[in-house]
C-alpha positions, -999 to 999 in steps of 0.1 A, spaced: 230 -298 684 220 -263 673 185 -251 681 160 -243 654 160 -207 668 197 -203 662 193 -218 627 165 -193 620 187 -165 632 215 -176 609 191 -177 579 178 -142 587 214 -129 591 224 -145 558 194 -128 541 204 -95 556 240 -99 544 227 -109 509 203 -79 508 232 -56 518 255 -71 491 228 -65 465 223 -29 476 260 -23 475 262 -36 439 240 -6 429 213 -2 404 237 1 374 244 -36 375 208 -48 378 187 -60 350 150 -69 346 145 -107 348 108 -107 339 112 -118 303 136 -146 312 112 -157 340 82 -158 316 102 -179 291 114 -203 318 78 -207 330 66 -213 294 92 -240 290 81 -257 323 45 -257 310 55 -270 276 74 -299 292 43 -306 314 62 -299 346 39 -288 375 61 -259 386 62 -221 383 90 -198 393 87 -163 408 119 -143 408 127 -107 419 121 -83 390 155 -67 392 186 -88 398 224 -84 394 234 -98 361 265 -115 374 252 -130 407 230 -159 417 196 -149 432 168 -168 449 134 -175 433 103 -191 447 96 -224 429 59 -233 434 40 -264 426 10 -258 403 -6 -290 417 0 -289 454 5 -263 481 43 -268 480 71 -242 474 108 -240 478 135 -213 474 160 -222 447 191 -203 434 190 -192 398 212 -171 376 208 -151 344 231 -161 315 237 -151 280 244 -118 262 216 -92 256 190 -119 255 193 -133 291 181 -168 300 171 -179 334 191 -210 345 189 -231 376 221 -226 397 211 -251 425 201 -282 406 196 -304 436 172 -279 452 153 -276 420 150 -314 416 138 -316 452 111 -290 445 101 -310 414 97 -342 434 78 -324 461 54 -310 434 40 -345 428 59 -353 396 
C-alpha cells in the first residue's frame, strides 16, 4: 500500500506538470474566466445551493482547469475540474461532475 507521503509527492508532481503545460500553452490561448465565474456563482445562489467557486482568472480556453469549490455554510472546500465552453460569451461548466456532487453533499445540502 503506498504511503501518504508518496501520494502527496505524486499530487505535487502532477501539479508541476500541469503548471508547465499551461505555461507552454502561452498567453495567447488564455482567456479571462472572471465573468463566467461570476455568472456561475450567481446561478448557484439563485438555486439556493450553498457553494461558491473560485477559479484562476486566466485559463486556457480549450483545457480543463481546477477551481476551489467552497461551502458558504461550513468550513468545507474541494478542488473540482471545470471548463469554459461557448463562443465569445464563455460559460463555466463542471467537467468533473462526481467531484462537484461530492462537494455539494459535503456543504450540508
